[in-house]
KEMAR-245923 format. One record per residue (C-alpha): residue number from 1; residue in one letter; y, z, x. Coordinates in Angstrom, 3 decimals. Layout:
<atoms>
<atom num="NUM" residu="A" yy="Y" zz="Z" xx="X"/>
...
</atoms>
This chain:
<atoms>
<atom num="1" residu="X" yy="-13.466" zz="58.146" xx="9.628"/>
<atom num="2" residu="X" yy="-12.236" zz="56.730" xx="12.771"/>
<atom num="3" residu="X" yy="-15.214" zz="55.887" xx="14.782"/>
<atom num="4" residu="X" yy="-16.317" zz="53.414" xx="12.047"/>
<atom num="5" residu="X" yy="-12.404" zz="51.914" xx="11.958"/>
<atom num="6" residu="X" yy="-13.056" zz="51.138" xx="15.840"/>
<atom num="7" residu="X" yy="-16.640" zz="49.422" xx="14.609"/>
<atom num="8" residu="X" yy="-15.106" zz="47.586" xx="11.722"/>
<atom num="9" residu="X" yy="-12.358" zz="46.417" xx="14.007"/>
<atom num="10" residu="X" yy="-14.577" zz="45.491" xx="17.290"/>
<atom num="11" residu="X" yy="-16.991" zz="43.611" xx="14.666"/>
<atom num="12" residu="X" yy="-13.891" zz="41.946" xx="13.215"/>
<atom num="13" residu="X" yy="-12.672" zz="41.088" xx="16.709"/>
<atom num="14" residu="X" yy="-16.369" zz="39.616" xx="17.741"/>
<atom num="15" residu="X" yy="-16.277" zz="37.322" xx="14.610"/>
<atom num="16" residu="X" yy="-12.938" zz="35.964" xx="15.836"/>
<atom num="17" residu="X" yy="-13.540" zz="35.011" xx="19.107"/>
<atom num="18" residu="X" yy="-16.942" zz="33.340" xx="17.701"/>
<atom num="19" residu="X" yy="-15.130" zz="31.866" xx="15.046"/>
<atom num="20" residu="X" yy="-12.469" zz="30.572" xx="16.984"/>
<atom num="21" residu="X" yy="-15.174" zz="29.368" xx="20.261"/>
<atom num="22" residu="X" yy="-17.022" zz="27.464" xx="17.223"/>
<atom num="23" residu="X" yy="-13.775" zz="25.592" xx="16.529"/>
<atom num="24" residu="X" yy="-12.740" zz="25.133" xx="19.975"/>
<atom num="25" residu="X" yy="-16.486" zz="23.376" xx="20.601"/>
<atom num="26" residu="X" yy="-16.503" zz="21.321" xx="17.749"/>
<atom num="27" residu="X" yy="-12.841" zz="20.573" xx="18.404"/>
<atom num="28" residu="X" yy="-14.586" zz="19.891" xx="21.827"/>
<atom num="29" residu="X" yy="-17.229" zz="17.635" xx="20.434"/>
<atom num="30" residu="X" yy="-15.107" zz="15.813" xx="18.650"/>
<atom num="31" residu="X" yy="-12.758" zz="15.157" xx="21.401"/>
<atom num="32" residu="X" yy="-16.026" zz="14.170" xx="23.627"/>
<atom num="33" residu="X" yy="-16.932" zz="11.525" xx="20.539"/>
<atom num="34" residu="X" yy="-13.776" zz="10.018" xx="19.955"/>
<atom num="35" residu="X" yy="-13.193" zz="9.514" xx="23.776"/>
<atom num="36" residu="X" yy="-16.538" zz="7.819" xx="24.258"/>
<atom num="37" residu="X" yy="-16.091" zz="5.596" xx="20.696"/>
<atom num="38" residu="X" yy="-12.677" zz="4.497" xx="22.273"/>
<atom num="39" residu="X" yy="-14.021" zz="3.578" xx="25.257"/>
<atom num="40" residu="X" yy="-16.610" zz="1.766" xx="23.730"/>
<atom num="41" residu="X" yy="-14.692" zz="-0.440" xx="21.655"/>
<atom num="42" residu="X" yy="-11.966" zz="-1.048" xx="23.996"/>
<atom num="43" residu="X" yy="-14.214" zz="-2.047" xx="26.383"/>
<atom num="44" residu="X" yy="-15.825" zz="-4.169" xx="24.087"/>
<atom num="45" residu="X" yy="-12.492" zz="-6.209" xx="23.132"/>
<atom num="46" residu="X" yy="-11.716" zz="-6.276" xx="26.821"/>
<atom num="47" residu="X" yy="-15.074" zz="-8.174" xx="27.063"/>
<atom num="48" residu="X" yy="-14.675" zz="-10.504" xx="24.680"/>
<atom num="49" residu="X" yy="-11.209" zz="-11.162" xx="25.766"/>
<atom num="50" residu="X" yy="-13.223" zz="-11.906" xx="29.543"/>
<atom num="51" residu="X" yy="-10.829" zz="-8.688" xx="31.064"/>
<atom num="52" residu="X" yy="-12.363" zz="-7.005" xx="33.121"/>
<atom num="53" residu="X" yy="-10.513" zz="-3.744" xx="33.211"/>
<atom num="54" residu="X" yy="-11.081" zz="-0.369" xx="34.337"/>
<atom num="55" residu="X" yy="-10.829" zz="1.270" xx="30.728"/>
<atom num="56" residu="X" yy="-10.267" zz="5.004" xx="32.016"/>
<atom num="57" residu="X" yy="-7.841" zz="3.537" xx="34.394"/>
<atom num="58" residu="X" yy="-6.169" zz="1.450" xx="31.752"/>
<atom num="59" residu="X" yy="-6.073" zz="4.431" xx="29.257"/>
<atom num="60" residu="X" yy="-4.889" zz="7.328" xx="32.171"/>
<atom num="61" residu="X" yy="-2.042" zz="4.516" xx="32.586"/>
<atom num="62" residu="X" yy="-1.195" zz="4.429" xx="28.627"/>
<atom num="63" residu="X" yy="-0.948" zz="7.937" xx="28.636"/>
<atom num="64" residu="X" yy="1.481" zz="8.122" xx="31.488"/>
<atom num="65" residu="X" yy="3.622" zz="5.443" xx="29.920"/>
<atom num="66" residu="X" yy="4.149" zz="7.003" xx="26.605"/>
<atom num="67" residu="X" yy="4.381" zz="10.681" xx="28.097"/>
<atom num="68" residu="X" yy="7.108" zz="8.870" xx="29.961"/>
<atom num="69" residu="X" yy="9.106" zz="7.168" xx="27.366"/>
<atom num="70" residu="X" yy="8.844" zz="9.791" xx="25.261"/>
<atom num="71" residu="X" yy="10.162" zz="12.451" xx="27.914"/>
<atom num="72" residu="X" yy="12.938" zz="9.761" xx="28.308"/>
<atom num="73" residu="X" yy="13.926" zz="9.130" xx="24.821"/>
<atom num="74" residu="X" yy="14.366" zz="12.667" xx="24.223"/>
<atom num="75" residu="X" yy="16.498" zz="12.870" xx="27.445"/>
<atom num="76" residu="X" yy="19.038" zz="10.277" xx="26.345"/>
<atom num="77" residu="X" yy="18.885" zz="10.952" xx="22.671"/>
<atom num="78" residu="X" yy="18.800" zz="14.894" xx="22.419"/>
<atom num="79" residu="X" yy="16.663" zz="14.108" xx="19.032"/>
<atom num="80" residu="X" yy="12.593" zz="15.604" xx="18.736"/>
<atom num="81" residu="X" yy="12.422" zz="12.585" xx="16.624"/>
<atom num="82" residu="X" yy="13.576" zz="10.110" xx="18.861"/>
<atom num="83" residu="X" yy="10.829" zz="11.184" xx="20.776"/>
<atom num="84" residu="X" yy="8.471" zz="11.291" xx="18.564"/>
<atom num="85" residu="X" yy="9.291" zz="7.794" xx="17.154"/>
<atom num="86" residu="X" yy="8.861" zz="6.635" xx="20.843"/>
<atom num="87" residu="X" yy="6.041" zz="7.974" xx="21.555"/>
<atom num="88" residu="X" yy="4.274" zz="6.861" xx="18.456"/>
<atom num="89" residu="X" yy="5.684" zz="2.812" xx="19.323"/>
<atom num="90" residu="X" yy="4.217" zz="3.053" xx="22.697"/>
<atom num="91" residu="X" yy="0.951" zz="4.658" xx="22.422"/>
<atom num="92" residu="X" yy="-0.137" zz="1.916" xx="19.679"/>
<atom num="93" residu="X" yy="1.371" zz="-1.454" xx="21.825"/>
<atom num="94" residu="X" yy="-2.031" zz="-1.552" xx="23.630"/>
<atom num="95" residu="X" yy="-3.596" zz="-1.959" xx="20.760"/>
<atom num="96" residu="X" yy="-2.099" zz="-4.274" xx="19.547"/>
<atom num="97" residu="X" yy="-1.022" zz="-6.205" xx="22.798"/>
<atom num="98" residu="X" yy="-5.231" zz="-6.256" xx="22.785"/>
<atom num="99" residu="X" yy="-5.188" zz="-7.669" xx="18.984"/>
<atom num="100" residu="X" yy="-2.873" zz="-10.763" xx="20.120"/>
<atom num="101" residu="X" yy="-4.598" zz="-11.278" xx="23.217"/>
<atom num="102" residu="X" yy="-7.360" zz="-12.132" xx="21.061"/>
<atom num="103" residu="X" yy="-6.003" zz="-13.198" xx="17.871"/>
<atom num="104" residu="X" yy="-4.701" zz="-15.780" xx="20.668"/>
<atom num="105" residu="X" yy="-7.416" zz="-16.087" xx="22.233"/>
<atom num="106" residu="X" yy="-9.761" zz="-17.674" xx="19.094"/>
<atom num="107" residu="X" yy="-6.504" zz="-19.820" xx="18.306"/>
<atom num="108" residu="X" yy="-7.284" zz="-21.770" xx="20.847"/>
<atom num="109" residu="X" yy="-10.716" zz="-21.434" xx="20.867"/>
<atom num="110" residu="X" yy="-10.531" zz="-22.750" xx="17.173"/>
<atom num="111" residu="X" yy="-8.277" zz="-25.517" xx="18.467"/>
<atom num="112" residu="X" yy="-10.682" zz="-27.393" xx="21.331"/>
<atom num="113" residu="X" yy="-14.152" zz="-26.417" xx="18.875"/>
<atom num="114" residu="X" yy="-14.424" zz="-29.617" xx="16.982"/>
<atom num="115" residu="X" yy="-13.748" zz="-31.452" xx="20.716"/>
<atom num="116" residu="X" yy="-16.342" zz="-28.852" xx="22.229"/>
<atom num="117" residu="X" yy="-18.701" zz="-29.785" xx="19.609"/>
<atom num="118" residu="X" yy="-18.228" zz="-33.969" xx="19.833"/>
<atom num="119" residu="X" yy="-19.010" zz="-33.667" xx="23.571"/>
<atom num="120" residu="X" yy="-22.703" zz="-32.000" xx="22.735"/>
<atom num="121" residu="X" yy="-22.821" zz="-34.624" xx="20.283"/>
<atom num="122" residu="X" yy="-21.718" zz="-37.309" xx="23.044"/>
<atom num="123" residu="X" yy="-24.068" zz="-35.646" xx="25.452"/>
<atom num="124" residu="X" yy="-27.242" zz="-35.344" xx="23.141"/>
<atom num="125" residu="X" yy="-26.403" zz="-38.892" xx="22.102"/>
<atom num="126" residu="X" yy="-26.495" zz="-40.089" xx="26.035"/>
<atom num="127" residu="X" yy="-30.287" zz="-38.271" xx="26.258"/>
<atom num="128" residu="X" yy="-29.900" zz="-35.257" xx="27.154"/>
<atom num="129" residu="X" yy="-31.576" zz="-31.832" xx="26.058"/>
<atom num="130" residu="X" yy="-29.378" zz="-29.641" xx="24.503"/>
<atom num="131" residu="X" yy="-28.807" zz="-26.446" xx="27.796"/>
<atom num="132" residu="X" yy="-27.994" zz="-29.971" xx="29.615"/>
<atom num="133" residu="X" yy="-25.584" zz="-31.062" xx="26.766"/>
<atom num="134" residu="X" yy="-24.169" zz="-27.635" xx="26.578"/>
<atom num="135" residu="X" yy="-23.486" zz="-26.918" xx="30.620"/>
<atom num="136" residu="X" yy="-22.314" zz="-30.331" xx="30.456"/>
<atom num="137" residu="X" yy="-19.697" zz="-29.583" xx="27.618"/>
<atom num="138" residu="X" yy="-18.329" zz="-26.582" xx="29.669"/>
<atom num="139" residu="X" yy="-17.973" zz="-28.098" xx="32.421"/>
<atom num="140" residu="X" yy="-15.578" zz="-30.467" xx="31.209"/>
<atom num="141" residu="X" yy="-13.704" zz="-28.019" xx="28.643"/>
<atom num="142" residu="X" yy="-10.911" zz="-25.814" xx="29.551"/>
<atom num="143" residu="X" yy="-10.984" zz="-21.920" xx="28.801"/>
<atom num="144" residu="X" yy="-11.607" zz="-21.021" xx="26.804"/>
<atom num="145" residu="X" yy="-13.855" zz="-23.084" xx="24.860"/>
<atom num="146" residu="X" yy="-15.479" zz="-24.104" xx="28.263"/>
<atom num="147" residu="X" yy="-16.278" zz="-20.079" xx="29.682"/>
<atom num="148" residu="X" yy="-18.391" zz="-19.297" xx="26.369"/>
<atom num="149" residu="X" yy="-20.300" zz="-22.399" xx="26.124"/>
<atom num="150" residu="X" yy="-21.153" zz="-21.809" xx="30.299"/>
<atom num="151" residu="X" yy="-21.729" zz="-18.063" xx="29.179"/>
<atom num="152" residu="X" yy="-23.821" zz="-19.934" xx="26.415"/>
<atom num="153" residu="X" yy="-25.921" zz="-21.781" xx="29.135"/>
<atom num="154" residu="X" yy="-25.818" zz="-19.324" xx="32.307"/>
<atom num="155" residu="X" yy="-28.021" zz="-17.173" xx="29.643"/>
<atom num="156" residu="X" yy="-30.275" zz="-19.713" xx="28.893"/>
<atom num="157" residu="X" yy="-30.916" zz="-20.220" xx="32.786"/>
<atom num="158" residu="X" yy="-31.884" zz="-16.785" xx="32.918"/>
<atom num="159" residu="X" yy="-33.880" zz="-16.112" xx="30.201"/>
<atom num="160" residu="X" yy="-32.483" zz="-15.674" xx="27.154"/>
<atom num="161" residu="X" yy="-33.431" zz="-17.099" xx="23.862"/>
<atom num="162" residu="X" yy="-31.449" zz="-19.715" xx="21.926"/>
<atom num="163" residu="X" yy="-31.279" zz="-18.009" xx="18.954"/>
<atom num="164" residu="X" yy="-29.719" zz="-15.161" xx="20.806"/>
<atom num="165" residu="X" yy="-27.389" zz="-16.799" xx="23.280"/>
<atom num="166" residu="X" yy="-25.602" zz="-18.159" xx="19.917"/>
<atom num="167" residu="X" yy="-25.768" zz="-14.707" xx="17.986"/>
<atom num="168" residu="X" yy="-23.535" zz="-13.829" xx="21.093"/>
<atom num="169" residu="X" yy="-21.333" zz="-16.671" xx="20.811"/>
<atom num="170" residu="X" yy="-21.153" zz="-15.820" xx="17.416"/>
<atom num="171" residu="X" yy="-20.004" zz="-11.958" xx="17.680"/>
<atom num="172" residu="X" yy="-17.638" zz="-13.128" xx="20.683"/>
<atom num="173" residu="X" yy="-16.383" zz="-16.038" xx="18.741"/>
<atom num="174" residu="X" yy="-16.055" zz="-14.807" xx="14.574"/>
<atom num="175" residu="X" yy="-14.853" zz="-18.511" xx="13.926"/>
<atom num="176" residu="X" yy="-16.206" zz="-21.168" xx="11.062"/>
<atom num="177" residu="X" yy="-16.861" zz="-23.856" xx="13.777"/>
<atom num="178" residu="X" yy="-18.548" zz="-21.557" xx="15.718"/>
<atom num="179" residu="X" yy="-21.071" zz="-20.531" xx="13.082"/>
<atom num="180" residu="X" yy="-21.550" zz="-23.634" xx="11.255"/>
<atom num="181" residu="X" yy="-22.418" zz="-25.170" xx="15.267"/>
<atom num="182" residu="X" yy="-25.091" zz="-21.953" xx="16.024"/>
<atom num="183" residu="X" yy="-26.204" zz="-23.186" xx="12.376"/>
<atom num="184" residu="X" yy="-26.828" zz="-26.515" xx="13.006"/>
<atom num="185" residu="X" yy="-28.100" zz="-25.904" xx="16.493"/>
<atom num="186" residu="X" yy="-30.741" zz="-23.348" xx="14.583"/>
<atom num="187" residu="X" yy="-31.414" zz="-25.677" xx="11.565"/>
<atom num="188" residu="X" yy="-32.313" zz="-28.502" xx="14.047"/>
<atom num="189" residu="X" yy="-34.458" zz="-26.518" xx="16.800"/>
<atom num="190" residu="X" yy="-36.462" zz="-25.234" xx="13.549"/>
<atom num="191" residu="X" yy="-37.071" zz="-28.378" xx="11.284"/>
<atom num="192" residu="X" yy="-36.362" zz="-31.487" xx="13.335"/>
<atom num="193" residu="X" yy="-33.834" zz="-34.027" xx="12.916"/>
<atom num="194" residu="X" yy="-30.724" zz="-35.711" xx="14.372"/>
<atom num="195" residu="X" yy="-28.716" zz="-32.683" xx="16.160"/>
<atom num="196" residu="X" yy="-25.982" zz="-35.517" xx="17.773"/>
<atom num="197" residu="X" yy="-25.449" zz="-36.794" xx="14.566"/>
<atom num="198" residu="X" yy="-24.790" zz="-33.455" xx="12.789"/>
<atom num="199" residu="X" yy="-22.873" zz="-32.253" xx="15.408"/>
<atom num="200" residu="X" yy="-20.249" zz="-35.175" xx="15.122"/>
<atom num="201" residu="X" yy="-19.982" zz="-34.948" xx="11.286"/>
<atom num="202" residu="X" yy="-18.966" zz="-31.219" xx="11.778"/>
<atom num="203" residu="X" yy="-16.553" zz="-32.183" xx="14.678"/>
<atom num="204" residu="X" yy="-14.948" zz="-34.707" xx="12.155"/>
<atom num="205" residu="X" yy="-15.345" zz="-32.038" xx="9.344"/>
<atom num="206" residu="X" yy="-13.684" zz="-29.261" xx="11.346"/>
<atom num="207" residu="X" yy="-10.629" zz="-31.787" xx="12.907"/>
<atom num="208" residu="X" yy="-9.638" zz="-32.830" xx="9.188"/>
<atom num="209" residu="X" yy="-9.302" zz="-28.360" xx="8.123"/>
<atom num="210" residu="X" yy="-7.613" zz="-28.200" xx="11.282"/>
<atom num="211" residu="X" yy="-4.966" zz="-31.055" xx="10.107"/>
<atom num="212" residu="X" yy="-5.080" zz="-29.738" xx="6.312"/>
<atom num="213" residu="X" yy="-4.524" zz="-26.005" xx="8.170"/>
<atom num="214" residu="X" yy="-1.463" zz="-27.538" xx="10.216"/>
<atom num="215" residu="X" yy="-0.039" zz="-28.694" xx="7.116"/>
<atom num="216" residu="X" yy="-0.978" zz="-25.567" xx="5.215"/>
<atom num="217" residu="X" yy="1.070" zz="-23.832" xx="8.041"/>
<atom num="218" residu="X" yy="4.533" zz="-25.706" xx="8.162"/>
<atom num="219" residu="X" yy="4.733" zz="-25.257" xx="4.719"/>
<atom num="220" residu="X" yy="4.472" zz="-22.125" xx="4.335"/>
<atom num="221" residu="X" yy="6.620" zz="-21.242" xx="7.993"/>
<atom num="222" residu="X" yy="9.849" zz="-20.321" xx="5.435"/>
<atom num="223" residu="X" yy="8.222" zz="-17.909" xx="3.732"/>
<atom num="224" residu="X" yy="6.565" zz="-16.166" xx="7.114"/>
<atom num="225" residu="X" yy="10.529" zz="-16.177" xx="8.709"/>
<atom num="226" residu="X" yy="11.758" zz="-15.245" xx="4.996"/>
<atom num="227" residu="X" yy="9.549" zz="-12.259" xx="5.364"/>
<atom num="228" residu="X" yy="10.158" zz="-11.406" xx="9.150"/>
<atom num="229" residu="X" yy="14.215" zz="-11.681" xx="7.988"/>
<atom num="230" residu="X" yy="13.605" zz="-8.818" xx="5.011"/>
<atom num="231" residu="X" yy="11.459" zz="-6.590" xx="7.097"/>
<atom num="232" residu="X" yy="13.998" zz="-6.874" xx="10.217"/>
<atom num="233" residu="X" yy="17.158" zz="-6.631" xx="7.809"/>
<atom num="234" residu="X" yy="17.143" zz="-3.035" xx="7.211"/>
<atom num="235" residu="X" yy="16.923" zz="-1.860" xx="10.582"/>
<atom num="236" residu="X" yy="19.741" zz="-4.016" xx="12.044"/>
<atom num="237" residu="X" yy="22.304" zz="-2.492" xx="9.131"/>
<atom num="238" residu="X" yy="20.733" zz="0.979" xx="9.773"/>
<atom num="239" residu="X" yy="21.389" zz="0.474" xx="13.681"/>
<atom num="240" residu="X" yy="25.110" zz="-1.106" xx="13.025"/>
<atom num="241" residu="X" yy="25.493" zz="1.603" xx="10.581"/>
<atom num="242" residu="X" yy="25.285" zz="4.267" xx="13.552"/>
<atom num="243" residu="X" yy="27.101" zz="2.242" xx="15.772"/>
<atom num="244" residu="X" yy="30.150" zz="2.457" xx="13.271"/>
<atom num="245" residu="X" yy="30.010" zz="5.845" xx="11.898"/>
<atom num="246" residu="X" yy="27.335" zz="7.878" xx="13.924"/>
<atom num="247" residu="X" yy="28.560" zz="11.311" xx="12.478"/>
<atom num="248" residu="X" yy="27.604" zz="9.816" xx="9.008"/>
<atom num="249" residu="X" yy="24.850" zz="8.452" xx="9.781"/>
<atom num="250" residu="X" yy="23.424" zz="11.794" xx="12.117"/>
<atom num="251" residu="X" yy="21.817" zz="13.194" xx="9.179"/>
<atom num="252" residu="X" yy="19.211" zz="10.565" xx="8.435"/>
<atom num="253" residu="X" yy="17.904" zz="11.568" xx="11.880"/>
<atom num="254" residu="X" yy="18.265" zz="15.341" xx="11.770"/>
<atom num="255" residu="X" yy="17.745" zz="16.772" xx="8.306"/>
<atom num="256" residu="X" yy="13.985" zz="16.340" xx="6.519"/>
<atom num="257" residu="X" yy="15.624" zz="14.629" xx="3.755"/>
<atom num="258" residu="X" yy="16.726" zz="12.008" xx="6.015"/>
<atom num="259" residu="X" yy="13.394" zz="12.052" xx="7.904"/>
<atom num="260" residu="X" yy="12.082" zz="11.131" xx="4.477"/>
<atom num="261" residu="X" yy="14.143" zz="8.297" xx="3.660"/>
<atom num="262" residu="X" yy="13.476" zz="6.649" xx="7.067"/>
<atom num="263" residu="X" yy="9.244" zz="6.945" xx="6.092"/>
<atom num="264" residu="X" yy="9.646" zz="5.921" xx="2.691"/>
<atom num="265" residu="X" yy="11.561" zz="2.854" xx="4.345"/>
<atom num="266" residu="X" yy="9.220" zz="2.322" xx="6.477"/>
<atom num="267" residu="X" yy="6.523" zz="2.750" xx="4.307"/>
<atom num="268" residu="X" yy="8.206" zz="-0.363" xx="2.162"/>
<atom num="269" residu="X" yy="8.994" zz="-2.134" xx="4.412"/>
<atom num="270" residu="X" yy="5.327" zz="-2.603" xx="5.688"/>
<atom num="271" residu="X" yy="4.170" zz="-2.927" xx="2.416"/>
<atom num="272" residu="X" yy="6.867" zz="-6.064" xx="1.162"/>
<atom num="273" residu="X" yy="5.522" zz="-7.525" xx="4.901"/>
<atom num="274" residu="X" yy="1.980" zz="-7.383" xx="4.199"/>
<atom num="275" residu="X" yy="2.642" zz="-8.147" xx="0.373"/>
<atom num="276" residu="X" yy="4.743" zz="-11.951" xx="1.721"/>
<atom num="277" residu="X" yy="2.073" zz="-12.361" xx="4.781"/>
<atom num="278" residu="X" yy="-0.720" zz="-12.331" xx="1.994"/>
<atom num="279" residu="X" yy="1.494" zz="-14.629" xx="-0.851"/>
<atom num="280" residu="X" yy="1.632" zz="-17.633" xx="2.170"/>
<atom num="281" residu="X" yy="-1.997" zz="-16.825" xx="4.049"/>
<atom num="282" residu="X" yy="-3.791" zz="-19.480" xx="2.119"/>
<atom num="283" residu="X" yy="-7.497" zz="-19.766" xx="3.370"/>
<atom num="284" residu="X" yy="-9.055" zz="-23.678" xx="3.595"/>
</atoms>
């Protein structure tokens, strides 16, 4: 009977060890896949913004910054909740910064694209071929539109087809003006027509669209400001109450009920800000 019990225990231990190894292997594979996907996504985002940085070194620097900020917050406040909050906030900063830089770059590109389209049309009217017109516009325009057109010209010089170069441009800059420019060039290449006149009309349309969007942005600026003020008001009031009555407000960060209240406040703040931004976001 004792031998049978030892055999059962040994089999159970072996099953537990095998299950643990399988779980660890699966977790390791998932972690490796997540790391590869993160490297690929971050590298693609950096390359699209023309920031040629080492992704691995950037991630290690981010991890060190996150760990250091969380440690400092824990030492200063003595609260694990503060460390977790700082850990989450600092951890998402690089992604938010990259997204903000990409949005700024696309906004500058969208503002410059009517001039870029008009320069290409002018070069075509002067007798240049389409690759020569794109290269000439790239030399005369500032970044980022000049750099994007220069990349299109470089790709054509090394043998990449015009359609593939335009497709790469659309992937790097998913803007309405860029998509319309690429479509006009493709249609002119396939069926002929006066490409210069088409691009001139497109540039005029893009200028009118930009003027309307500017007026809409000016008219909705108050609504956007109200959204940010409403989102910041509870945080400012909470900080003031912590400064005035720290003993009464301490349970908000030291009890699970307080954490639930904080999570609910953050969720409602984010939902309200999202709704206000959707209301004032008018697409032309």
